[in-house]
A tleap script that builds the chain and sets N, CA, C and O, in Angstrom:
source leaprc.protein.ff14SB
mol = sequence {
  NMET VAL SER GLN ILE THR ARG GLY ILE LYS
  ILE SER VAL LEU THR SER PHE GLU GLY THR
  TYR PHE LYS ASN TYR LYS ILE HIE PHE ALA
  PHE SER TYR GLU ILE THR ILE GLU ASN HIE
  SER LYS ASP SER VAL GLN LEU THR SER ARG
  HIE TRP GLU ILE TYR ASP SER LEU ASN ASP
  LEU GLU TYR VAL ASP GLY GLU GLY VAL ILE
  GLY LYS LYS PRO VAL LEU LYS PRO GLY GLU
  LEU HIE THR TYR SER SER GLY CYS LEU LEU
  SER SER PRO TYR GLY ALA MET LYS GLY TYR
  PHE ASN MET ILE ASN PHE THR SER THR LYS
  SER PHE ARG VAL ILE VAL PRO THR PHE ARG
  MET CYS ALA PRO PHE ALA LEU CASN
}
set mol.1.N position { 106.755 101.474 120.488 }
set mol.1.CA position { 107.671 100.530 119.347 }
set mol.1.C position { 107.621 98.993 120.216 }
set mol.1.O position { 106.873 98.699 121.149 }
set mol.2.N position { 108.158 98.567 119.884 }
set mol.2.CA position { 108.422 96.991 120.159 }
set mol.2.C position { 109.734 96.454 119.786 }
set mol.2.O position { 110.032 96.502 118.592 }
set mol.3.N position { 110.557 95.954 120.617 }
set mol.3.CA position { 112.021 94.975 119.962 }
set mol.3.C position { 111.837 94.277 120.549 }
set mol.3.O position { 111.003 94.264 121.455 }
set mol.4.N position { 112.623 93.386 120.197 }
set mol.4.CA position { 112.977 91.943 120.380 }
set mol.4.C position { 114.418 91.445 119.852 }
set mol.4.O position { 114.610 91.469 118.636 }
set mol.5.N position { 115.187 91.104 120.501 }
set mol.5.CA position { 117.093 90.265 119.722 }
set mol.5.C position { 116.595 88.602 119.956 }
set mol.5.O position { 116.013 88.050 120.889 }
set mol.6.N position { 117.155 88.077 118.557 }
set mol.6.CA position { 116.976 86.552 118.205 }
set mol.6.C position { 118.317 86.439 117.761 }
set mol.6.O position { 118.649 87.068 116.757 }
set mol.7.N position { 119.057 85.798 118.304 }
set mol.7.CA position { 120.722 85.433 117.792 }
set mol.7.C position { 121.361 86.524 116.900 }
set mol.7.O position { 122.062 86.396 115.896 }
set mol.8.N position { 120.984 87.488 117.459 }
set mol.8.CA position { 121.789 89.065 117.339 }
set mol.8.C position { 121.383 89.875 116.397 }
set mol.8.O position { 121.932 90.903 115.999 }
set mol.9.N position { 119.766 89.067 115.819 }
set mol.9.CA position { 118.992 89.997 115.215 }
set mol.9.C position { 117.851 90.838 115.498 }
set mol.9.O position { 116.786 90.248 115.676 }
set mol.10.N position { 117.862 92.090 115.575 }
set mol.10.CA position { 117.235 92.823 115.974 }
set mol.10.C position { 115.572 92.950 115.523 }
set mol.10.O position { 115.475 93.128 114.308 }
set mol.11.N position { 114.924 92.924 115.871 }
set mol.11.CA position { 113.609 93.477 115.105 }
set mol.11.C position { 112.715 94.475 115.607 }
set mol.11.O position { 112.106 94.038 116.584 }
set mol.12.N position { 112.308 96.012 115.217 }
set mol.12.CA position { 111.208 96.811 115.955 }
set mol.12.C position { 110.416 96.479 115.158 }
set mol.12.O position { 110.568 95.764 114.168 }
set mol.13.N position { 109.327 97.090 115.630 }
set mol.13.CA position { 108.129 97.212 114.747 }
set mol.13.C position { 107.258 98.443 115.291 }
set mol.13.O position { 107.096 98.512 116.510 }
set mol.14.N position { 106.702 99.392 114.484 }
set mol.14.CA position { 106.016 100.196 114.498 }
set mol.14.C position { 104.989 100.602 114.066 }
set mol.14.O position { 105.038 100.983 112.896 }
set mol.15.N position { 103.564 100.707 114.834 }
set mol.15.CA position { 102.446 100.883 114.080 }
set mol.15.C position { 101.828 102.373 113.606 }
set mol.15.O position { 102.076 103.574 113.709 }
set mol.16.N position { 100.602 101.219 112.863 }
set mol.16.CA position { 99.878 102.959 113.040 }
set mol.16.C position { 98.132 102.832 112.420 }
set mol.16.O position { 97.725 101.822 111.846 }
set mol.17.N position { 97.520 103.706 112.607 }
set mol.17.CA position { 95.933 103.272 112.317 }
set mol.17.C position { 96.199 104.359 111.303 }
set mol.17.O position { 97.049 105.238 111.449 }
set mol.18.N position { 95.399 104.223 110.267 }
set mol.18.CA position { 95.467 104.414 108.984 }
set mol.18.C position { 93.865 104.875 108.593 }
set mol.18.O position { 93.756 105.485 107.530 }
set mol.19.N position { 92.607 104.626 109.381 }
set mol.19.CA position { 91.486 105.036 108.974 }
set mol.19.C position { 90.406 103.834 108.646 }
set mol.19.O position { 90.992 102.766 108.823 }
set mol.20.N position { 89.456 103.684 108.358 }
set mol.20.CA position { 88.173 103.082 108.212 }
set mol.20.C position { 87.807 103.110 106.794 }
set mol.20.O position { 88.086 104.047 106.045 }
set mol.21.N position { 87.220 102.136 106.477 }
set mol.21.CA position { 86.172 102.266 105.152 }
set mol.21.C position { 85.328 101.492 104.794 }
set mol.21.O position { 85.076 100.881 105.833 }
set mol.22.N position { 84.505 100.961 103.772 }
set mol.22.CA position { 83.527 100.414 103.655 }
set mol.22.C position { 83.749 99.376 102.520 }
set mol.22.O position { 84.435 99.862 101.622 }
set mol.23.N position { 83.319 97.904 102.260 }
set mol.23.CA position { 84.139 97.119 101.706 }
set mol.23.C position { 82.843 96.236 101.416 }
set mol.23.O position { 82.725 95.645 102.489 }
set mol.24.N position { 81.947 95.858 100.715 }
set mol.24.CA position { 80.731 94.685 100.370 }
set mol.24.C position { 80.166 95.460 101.533 }
set mol.24.O position { 79.885 94.436 102.155 }
set mol.25.N position { 79.892 96.119 102.088 }
set mol.25.CA position { 78.775 96.742 103.259 }
set mol.25.C position { 79.349 96.166 104.555 }
set mol.25.O position { 78.572 95.744 105.412 }
set mol.26.N position { 80.904 96.122 104.770 }
set mol.26.CA position { 81.361 96.089 106.098 }
set mol.26.C position { 82.350 97.055 106.241 }
set mol.26.O position { 82.960 97.511 105.274 }
set mol.27.N position { 82.538 97.384 107.363 }
set mol.27.CA position { 83.850 98.323 107.633 }
set mol.27.C position { 84.654 98.001 107.927 }
set mol.27.O position { 84.478 97.251 108.888 }
set mol.28.N position { 86.162 98.158 107.524 }
set mol.28.CA position { 87.362 97.615 107.741 }
set mol.28.C position { 88.428 98.705 108.505 }
set mol.28.O position { 88.151 99.900 108.606 }
set mol.29.N position { 89.740 98.084 109.049 }
set mol.29.CA position { 90.127 99.128 109.740 }
set mol.29.C position { 91.510 99.143 109.312 }
set mol.29.O position { 92.077 98.074 109.086 }
set mol.30.N position { 92.010 100.071 109.201 }
set mol.30.CA position { 93.236 99.447 108.234 }
set mol.30.C position { 94.614 100.175 109.171 }
set mol.30.O position { 94.537 101.217 109.822 }
set mol.31.N position { 95.686 99.411 109.036 }
set mol.31.CA position { 96.822 99.480 109.914 }
set mol.31.C position { 98.130 99.039 109.673 }
set mol.31.O position { 98.533 97.877 109.629 }
set mol.32.N position { 98.845 100.240 109.499 }
set mol.32.CA position { 100.445 99.703 109.322 }
set mol.32.C position { 101.131 99.826 109.801 }
set mol.32.O position { 101.057 100.743 110.619 }
set mol.33.N position { 102.878 98.731 109.701 }
set mol.33.CA position { 103.451 98.704 110.439 }
set mol.33.C position { 104.645 98.920 109.516 }
set mol.33.O position { 104.764 98.769 108.300 }
set mol.34.N position { 105.561 99.352 110.537 }
set mol.34.CA position { 107.159 99.388 109.740 }
set mol.34.C position { 108.122 98.516 110.580 }
set mol.34.O position { 108.020 98.775 111.780 }
set mol.35.N position { 108.868 97.727 110.340 }
set mol.35.CA position { 109.415 97.178 110.330 }
set mol.35.C position { 111.517 97.208 110.232 }
set mol.35.O position { 112.045 97.259 109.122 }
set mol.36.N position { 112.292 97.172 111.383 }
set mol.36.CA position { 113.289 97.236 110.985 }
set mol.36.C position { 114.233 95.666 111.496 }
set mol.36.O position { 114.140 94.981 112.515 }
set mol.37.N position { 115.076 95.543 110.328 }
set mol.37.CA position { 115.340 94.403 111.053 }
set mol.37.C position { 117.168 94.918 110.633 }
set mol.37.O position { 117.788 95.366 109.668 }
set mol.38.N position { 117.476 94.427 112.305 }
set mol.38.CA position { 119.145 94.677 112.514 }
set mol.38.C position { 120.160 93.791 112.746 }
set mol.38.O position { 120.172 92.945 113.639 }
set mol.39.N position { 120.738 93.929 112.194 }
set mol.39.CA position { 122.328 92.480 112.371 }
set mol.39.C position { 123.351 93.089 113.158 }
set mol.39.O position { 124.250 93.879 112.873 }
set mol.40.N position { 122.951 92.455 114.359 }
set mol.40.CA position { 124.059 92.788 115.275 }
set mol.40.C position { 125.137 91.385 115.694 }
set mol.40.O position { 125.933 91.299 116.629 }
set mol.41.N position { 124.885 90.621 114.874 }
set mol.41.CA position { 125.668 89.680 114.979 }
set mol.41.C position { 127.192 89.665 114.043 }
set mol.41.O position { 127.481 90.717 113.473 }
set mol.42.N position { 127.990 88.660 113.924 }
set mol.42.CA position { 129.173 88.823 113.577 }
set mol.42.C position { 129.337 88.092 112.011 }
set mol.42.O position { 130.372 88.032 111.349 }
set mol.43.N position { 127.871 87.520 111.618 }
set mol.43.CA position { 127.816 86.743 110.531 }
set mol.43.C position { 126.463 87.584 109.309 }
set mol.43.O position { 125.355 88.090 109.489 }
set mol.44.N position { 127.205 87.381 108.302 }
set mol.44.CA position { 125.814 87.696 107.443 }
set mol.44.C position { 124.495 86.701 107.419 }
set mol.44.O position { 124.464 85.503 107.700 }
set mol.45.N position { 123.847 87.216 107.167 }
set mol.45.CA position { 122.785 86.599 106.688 }
set mol.45.C position { 121.621 86.916 106.094 }
set mol.45.O position { 121.460 88.128 106.236 }
set mol.46.N position { 120.484 86.302 105.335 }
set mol.46.CA position { 119.702 86.212 104.796 }
set mol.46.C position { 118.042 86.011 104.795 }
set mol.46.O position { 117.578 84.883 104.629 }
set mol.47.N position { 117.248 87.075 104.972 }
set mol.47.CA position { 115.998 86.756 105.347 }
set mol.47.C position { 114.923 86.225 103.963 }
set mol.47.O position { 114.341 86.821 103.058 }
set mol.48.N position { 115.062 84.647 104.432 }
set mol.48.CA position { 114.359 83.941 103.308 }
set mol.48.C position { 112.530 84.072 103.532 }
set mol.48.O position { 111.855 84.414 102.561 }
set mol.49.N position { 112.114 83.884 104.366 }
set mol.49.CA position { 110.701 84.060 104.934 }
set mol.49.C position { 110.014 83.923 105.745 }
set mol.49.O position { 110.405 83.456 106.815 }
set mol.50.N position { 108.207 84.428 105.449 }
set mol.50.CA position { 108.248 85.014 106.795 }
set mol.50.C position { 106.746 84.075 106.799 }
set mol.50.O position { 106.120 83.483 105.920 }
set mol.51.N position { 106.492 84.353 108.723 }
set mol.51.CA position { 104.864 83.477 109.296 }
set mol.51.C position { 104.548 84.642 110.083 }
set mol.51.O position { 105.305 85.201 110.876 }
set mol.52.N position { 103.243 84.993 109.766 }
set mol.52.CA position { 102.453 85.621 110.683 }
set mol.52.C position { 101.400 85.187 111.269 }
set mol.52.O position { 100.768 84.307 110.684 }
set mol.53.N position { 100.941 85.651 112.513 }
set mol.53.CA position { 100.074 84.990 113.378 }
set mol.53.C position { 98.831 86.489 113.545 }
set mol.53.O position { 98.926 87.308 114.459 }
set mol.54.N position { 98.125 86.527 112.830 }
set mol.54.CA position { 96.929 88.072 113.101 }
set mol.54.C position { 95.843 87.856 113.753 }
set mol.54.O position { 95.267 86.876 113.281 }
set mol.55.N position { 95.147 88.442 114.857 }
set mol.55.CA position { 94.266 88.119 115.593 }
set mol.55.C position { 93.384 89.513 115.712 }
set mol.55.O position { 93.677 90.596 116.219 }
set mol.56.N position { 92.647 89.231 115.301 }
set mol.56.CA position { 91.594 90.168 115.105 }
set mol.56.C position { 90.198 89.853 116.013 }
set mol.56.O position { 89.466 88.866 115.946 }
set mol.57.N position { 90.081 91.150 116.964 }
set mol.57.CA position { 89.088 90.467 118.015 }
set mol.57.C position { 87.742 89.783 117.664 }
set mol.57.O position { 87.075 89.015 118.357 }
set mol.58.N position { 87.466 90.339 116.182 }
set mol.58.CA position { 85.783 89.719 115.405 }
set mol.58.C position { 86.272 88.733 114.778 }
set mol.58.O position { 85.360 87.907 114.735 }
set mol.59.N position { 87.410 88.210 114.125 }
set mol.59.CA position { 87.557 87.174 113.340 }
set mol.59.C position { 88.241 85.964 113.817 }
set mol.59.O position { 88.553 85.991 115.008 }
set mol.60.N position { 88.462 85.191 113.329 }
set mol.60.CA position { 89.372 83.606 113.931 }
set mol.60.C position { 90.900 84.412 113.871 }
set mol.60.O position { 91.069 85.475 113.273 }
set mol.61.N position { 91.912 83.708 114.583 }
set mol.61.CA position { 93.008 84.301 114.192 }
set mol.61.C position { 93.435 83.307 112.409 }
set mol.61.O position { 93.041 82.257 111.903 }
set mol.62.N position { 94.541 84.541 111.957 }
set mol.62.CA position { 94.980 83.839 110.555 }
set mol.62.C position { 95.924 83.849 110.412 }
set mol.62.O position { 96.465 84.945 110.562 }
set mol.63.N position { 96.762 82.714 110.044 }
set mol.63.CA position { 98.070 82.541 109.918 }
set mol.63.C position { 98.470 82.965 108.106 }
set mol.63.O position { 97.906 82.683 107.049 }
set mol.64.N position { 99.371 83.542 108.353 }
set mol.64.CA position { 100.236 84.114 106.788 }
set mol.64.C position { 101.510 83.494 106.811 }
set mol.64.O position { 102.317 83.617 107.733 }
set mol.65.N position { 101.702 82.723 105.621 }
set mol.65.CA position { 103.264 82.427 105.051 }
set mol.65.C position { 103.627 83.005 103.744 }
set mol.65.O position { 102.897 83.046 102.753 }
set mol.66.N position { 105.217 83.588 103.881 }
set mol.66.CA position { 105.155 83.787 102.378 }
set mol.66.C position { 106.568 84.042 102.266 }
set mol.66.O position { 107.215 84.073 103.313 }
set mol.67.N position { 107.109 84.216 101.248 }
set mol.67.CA position { 108.621 84.029 100.605 }
set mol.67.C position { 108.931 85.320 100.951 }
set mol.67.O position { 107.925 85.960 100.645 }
set mol.68.N position { 109.846 86.166 101.470 }
set mol.68.CA position { 110.853 87.215 101.665 }
set mol.68.C position { 109.982 88.068 102.864 }
set mol.68.O position { 109.519 87.640 103.921 }
set mol.69.N position { 109.936 89.632 102.204 }
set mol.69.CA position { 109.668 90.419 102.440 }
set mol.69.C position { 108.836 91.249 102.168 }
set mol.69.O position { 109.045 92.085 103.047 }
set mol.70.N position { 107.783 91.736 101.388 }
set mol.70.CA position { 107.303 92.647 100.238 }
set mol.70.C position { 108.047 92.529 99.160 }
set mol.70.O position { 108.583 93.562 98.758 }
set mol.71.N position { 108.320 91.052 98.290 }
set mol.71.CA position { 108.957 90.781 97.131 }
set mol.71.C position { 110.569 90.545 97.816 }
set mol.71.O position { 110.990 89.522 97.275 }
set mol.72.N position { 110.986 90.755 98.198 }
set mol.72.CA position { 112.646 91.148 98.790 }
set mol.72.C position { 113.124 90.083 99.988 }
set mol.72.O position { 112.521 90.034 101.060 }
set mol.73.N position { 113.890 89.520 99.785 }
set mol.73.CA position { 114.659 88.611 100.549 }
set mol.73.C position { 116.525 89.198 100.794 }
set mol.73.O position { 117.628 88.887 100.344 }
set mol.74.N position { 115.948 90.206 101.794 }
set mol.74.CA position { 117.350 91.096 102.021 }
set mol.74.C position { 118.507 90.591 102.672 }
set mol.74.O position { 118.109 90.178 103.760 }
set mol.75.N position { 119.537 90.437 102.592 }
set mol.75.CA position { 120.860 90.132 103.174 }
set mol.75.C position { 121.612 91.173 103.811 }
set mol.75.O position { 122.123 92.016 103.074 }
set mol.76.N position { 121.788 91.275 105.200 }
set mol.76.CA position { 122.318 91.755 105.780 }
set mol.76.C position { 123.549 91.436 106.441 }
set mol.76.O position { 123.808 90.413 107.076 }
set mol.77.N position { 124.523 92.760 106.143 }
set mol.77.CA position { 125.974 92.048 106.429 }
set mol.77.C position { 126.112 92.809 108.353 }
set mol.77.O position { 125.448 93.695 108.891 }
set mol.78.N position { 127.126 92.054 108.823 }
set mol.78.CA position { 127.226 92.746 110.332 }
set mol.78.C position { 126.910 94.425 110.193 }
set mol.78.O position { 127.435 95.256 109.451 }
set mol.79.N position { 125.807 94.573 111.242 }
set mol.79.CA position { 125.946 96.015 111.327 }
set mol.79.C position { 125.120 96.760 110.670 }
set mol.79.O position { 125.072 97.962 110.931 }
set mol.80.N position { 124.085 96.050 109.421 }
set mol.80.CA position { 123.716 96.061 108.328 }
set mol.80.C position { 122.036 96.378 108.852 }
set mol.80.O position { 121.743 95.651 109.802 }
set mol.81.N position { 121.364 96.932 108.595 }
set mol.81.CA position { 119.527 97.253 108.403 }
set mol.81.C position { 118.586 97.155 107.622 }
set mol.81.O position { 118.731 97.832 106.604 }
set mol.82.N position { 117.772 96.643 107.682 }
set mol.82.CA position { 116.511 96.637 106.332 }
set mol.82.C position { 115.223 97.317 107.246 }
set mol.82.O position { 114.876 96.901 108.351 }
set mol.83.N position { 114.753 98.191 106.686 }
set mol.83.CA position { 113.039 98.396 106.859 }
set mol.83.C position { 112.229 98.188 105.645 }
set mol.83.O position { 112.724 98.219 104.519 }
set mol.84.N position { 110.959 97.971 105.886 }
set mol.84.CA position { 109.995 98.067 105.385 }
set mol.84.C position { 108.587 98.051 105.943 }
set mol.84.O position { 108.372 97.602 107.069 }
set mol.85.N position { 107.636 98.531 105.179 }
set mol.85.CA position { 106.784 98.953 105.432 }
set mol.85.C position { 105.586 98.079 104.646 }
set mol.85.O position { 105.679 97.610 103.512 }
set mol.86.N position { 104.272 97.973 105.681 }
set mol.86.CA position { 103.358 96.585 105.273 }
set mol.86.C position { 101.600 97.217 105.596 }
set mol.86.O position { 101.241 98.304 106.049 }
set mol.87.N position { 101.090 96.462 105.311 }
set mol.87.CA position { 99.663 96.559 105.993 }
set mol.87.C position { 98.773 95.380 106.281 }
set mol.87.O position { 98.898 94.274 105.756 }
set mol.88.N position { 97.750 95.764 107.273 }
set mol.88.CA position { 97.077 94.601 107.465 }
set mol.88.C position { 95.422 95.365 107.555 }
set mol.88.O position { 95.304 96.535 107.922 }
set mol.89.N position { 94.647 94.811 107.303 }
set mol.89.CA position { 93.410 95.038 107.533 }
set mol.89.C position { 92.237 94.128 108.823 }
set mol.89.O position { 92.115 92.920 109.029 }
set mol.90.N position { 91.574 95.255 109.446 }
set mol.90.CA position { 90.889 94.148 110.244 }
set mol.90.C position { 89.802 94.673 110.545 }
set mol.90.O position { 89.543 95.875 110.475 }
set mol.91.N position { 88.966 93.654 110.963 }
set mol.91.CA position { 87.316 93.837 110.486 }
set mol.91.C position { 87.091 94.571 111.922 }
set mol.91.O position { 86.174 95.391 111.973 }
set mol.92.N position { 87.683 94.389 112.816 }
set mol.92.CA position { 87.360 94.847 114.610 }
set mol.92.C position { 88.918 96.508 114.421 }
set mol.92.O position { 89.869 96.597 113.644 }
set mol.93.N position { 88.424 97.480 115.555 }
set mol.93.CA position { 89.492 98.672 115.446 }
set mol.93.C position { 90.484 98.063 116.833 }
set mol.93.O position { 90.956 98.822 117.679 }
set mol.94.N position { 90.654 96.678 116.840 }
set mol.94.CA position { 91.688 96.301 118.077 }
set mol.94.C position { 92.560 94.155 117.368 }
set mol.94.O position { 92.110 93.021 117.201 }
set mol.95.N position { 93.253 94.523 117.297 }
set mol.95.CA position { 94.085 93.242 116.905 }
set mol.95.C position { 95.676 93.205 117.306 }
set mol.95.O position { 96.306 94.100 117.869 }
set mol.96.N position { 96.027 92.269 116.983 }
set mol.96.CA position { 97.401 91.703 117.137 }
set mol.96.C position { 98.623 91.010 116.065 }
set mol.96.O position { 98.255 90.148 115.266 }
set mol.97.N position { 99.315 91.214 116.084 }
set mol.97.CA position { 100.386 90.281 114.936 }
set mol.97.C position { 101.303 90.079 116.165 }
set mol.97.O position { 101.425 90.756 117.186 }
set mol.98.N position { 102.134 88.525 115.608 }
set mol.98.CA position { 103.792 88.525 115.990 }
set mol.98.C position { 103.902 87.286 114.678 }
set mol.98.O position { 103.109 87.101 113.755 }
set mol.99.N position { 104.806 86.770 114.903 }
set mol.99.CA position { 105.125 85.857 114.088 }
set mol.99.C position { 107.174 85.430 113.893 }
set mol.99.O position { 107.905 85.309 114.876 }
set mol.100.N position { 107.556 85.318 112.751 }
set mol.100.CA position { 108.991 85.008 112.699 }
set mol.100.C position { 109.017 85.528 111.143 }
set mol.100.O position { 108.272 85.935 110.252 }
set mol.101.N position { 110.663 85.174 111.493 }
set mol.101.CA position { 111.279 85.173 109.702 }
set mol.101.C position { 112.430 84.426 109.639 }
set mol.101.O position { 113.464 84.625 110.277 }
set mol.102.N position { 112.140 83.319 108.622 }
set mol.102.CA position { 113.193 82.216 108.132 }
set mol.102.C position { 114.336 82.945 107.875 }
set mol.102.O position { 114.287 83.841 107.033 }
set mol.103.N position { 115.852 82.585 108.756 }
set mol.103.CA position { 117.018 83.366 108.159 }
set mol.103.C position { 117.983 81.999 107.833 }
set mol.103.O position { 117.872 80.802 108.096 }
set mol.104.N position { 119.023 82.858 107.094 }
set mol.104.CA position { 119.838 81.814 106.877 }
set mol.104.C position { 121.310 82.502 106.950 }
set mol.104.O position { 121.819 83.183 106.060 }
set mol.105.N position { 121.909 82.155 108.273 }
set mol.105.CA position { 123.310 82.676 108.208 }
set mol.105.C position { 124.364 81.896 106.945 }
set mol.105.O position { 124.288 80.810 106.370 }
set mol.106.N position { 125.250 82.937 106.871 }
set mol.106.CA position { 125.398 82.651 105.791 }
set mol.106.C position { 126.987 81.539 105.971 }
set mol.106.O position { 127.275 80.577 105.259 }
set mol.107.N position { 128.032 82.276 107.527 }
set mol.107.CA position { 128.782 81.276 107.963 }
set mol.107.C position { 128.630 79.543 107.929 }
set mol.107.O position { 129.189 78.525 107.520 }
set mol.108.N position { 127.666 79.938 108.536 }
set mol.108.CA position { 127.540 78.416 109.240 }
set mol.108.C position { 125.987 77.570 108.101 }
set mol.108.O position { 125.623 76.403 108.243 }
set mol.109.N position { 125.450 78.440 107.218 }
set mol.109.CA position { 125.182 77.765 106.298 }
set mol.109.C position { 124.035 77.027 107.278 }
set mol.109.O position { 123.763 75.865 106.978 }
set mol.110.N position { 123.389 77.581 108.352 }
set mol.110.CA position { 122.268 76.779 109.077 }
set mol.110.C position { 121.164 77.718 109.339 }
set mol.110.O position { 121.334 78.797 109.906 }
set mol.111.N position { 119.828 77.207 108.840 }
set mol.111.CA position { 118.746 78.307 108.998 }
set mol.111.C position { 118.486 78.460 110.586 }
set mol.111.O position { 118.770 77.819 111.597 }
set mol.112.N position { 117.879 79.505 110.306 }
set mol.112.CA position { 117.327 79.858 112.273 }
set mol.112.C position { 115.981 80.872 112.013 }
set mol.112.O position { 115.878 81.658 111.071 }
set mol.113.N position { 115.128 80.684 112.929 }
set mol.113.CA position { 114.534 81.687 113.226 }
set mol.113.C position { 114.645 82.698 114.272 }
set mol.113.O position { 115.080 82.498 115.406 }
set mol.114.N position { 114.083 84.138 113.652 }
set mol.114.CA position { 114.098 85.361 114.054 }
set mol.114.C position { 112.822 85.660 114.841 }
set mol.114.O position { 111.848 85.368 114.148 }
set mol.115.N position { 112.499 86.108 115.964 }
set mol.115.CA position { 110.756 85.867 116.456 }
set mol.115.C position { 110.669 87.855 116.397 }
set mol.115.O position { 111.520 88.606 116.874 }
set mol.116.N position { 109.835 88.125 115.926 }
set mol.116.CA position { 108.894 88.817 115.830 }
set mol.116.C position { 107.804 89.383 116.797 }
set mol.116.O position { 106.715 88.815 116.880 }
set mol.117.N position { 108.083 90.464 117.502 }
set mol.117.CA position { 107.371 90.017 118.684 }
set mol.117.C position { 105.933 90.858 118.551 }
set mol.117.O position { 105.843 91.873 117.861 }
set mol.118.N position { 104.930 90.346 119.236 }
set mol.118.CA position { 103.764 90.368 118.972 }
set mol.118.C position { 103.634 92.108 119.392 }
set mol.118.O position { 104.205 92.599 120.366 }
set mol.119.N position { 102.878 92.773 118.558 }
set mol.119.CA position { 102.577 93.996 118.034 }
set mol.119.C position { 101.491 94.216 117.923 }
set mol.119.O position { 100.874 93.545 117.096 }
set mol.120.N position { 100.758 95.267 118.716 }
set mol.120.CA position { 99.487 95.686 119.040 }
set mol.120.C position { 98.915 96.627 117.985 }
set mol.120.O position { 99.623 97.383 117.321 }
set mol.121.N position { 97.619 96.536 117.873 }
set mol.121.CA position { 97.020 97.453 116.623 }
set mol.121.C position { 95.846 98.095 117.244 }
set mol.121.O position { 95.358 97.305 118.052 }
set mol.122.N position { 95.172 99.243 117.194 }
set mol.122.CA position { 94.097 99.911 118.409 }
set mol.122.C position { 94.070 101.187 117.779 }
set mol.122.O position { 95.033 101.948 117.683 }
set mol.123.N position { 92.623 101.428 117.247 }
set mol.123.CA position { 92.730 102.297 116.527 }
set mol.123.C position { 92.168 103.565 117.685 }
set mol.123.O position { 91.051 103.277 118.115 }
set mol.124.N position { 92.646 104.693 118.170 }
set mol.124.CA position { 92.945 105.476 118.521 }
set mol.124.C position { 91.601 106.339 119.381 }
set mol.124.O position { 91.592 106.942 120.454 }
set mol.125.N position { 90.463 106.054 118.297 }
set mol.125.CA position { 89.166 106.215 118.880 }
set mol.125.C position { 88.183 105.346 120.288 }
set mol.125.O position { 87.298 105.663 121.083 }
set mol.126.N position { 89.129 103.922 119.905 }
set mol.126.CA position { 88.447 102.700 120.445 }
set mol.126.C position { 89.009 103.114 122.091 }
set mol.126.O position { 88.254 102.928 123.045 }
set mol.127.N position { 90.030 103.534 122.229 }
set mol.127.CA position { 90.629 103.426 123.585 }
set mol.127.C position { 89.904 104.544 124.550 }
set mol.127.O position { 89.416 105.638 124.266 }
set mol.128.N position { 90.018 103.862 125.772 }
set mol.128.CA position { 89.368 104.361 126.670 }
set mol.128.C position { 90.092 105.467 127.195 }
set mol.128.O position { 89.622 106.129 128.121 }
savepdb mol mol.pdb
quit
């Protein structure tokens, strides 16, 4: 698990290899990740959007931007947390993701970024 705190918001990420499958005559490597967002600040905040950089050892860098996370824009009061799960397909057994969440502080009404630390995805059979 990797974790990082930005402006009182802690992001923790746990990854898992889910298996391989063939699609369009190509092998794909499936990974899942669980992200926990914890509000350690004194203000209520809301996650509004996300930005991902996905590194696949056999492909170009891919960027993904979108509203909220898995269709939600969670509001976190001080001391609250939000956990969600998602996934990623790679064309190789090695990869990584990093990014950030755009959030709004309800006290100051200002937007800010919360860093999602780099998390690695590696199929266990590919390790030495």
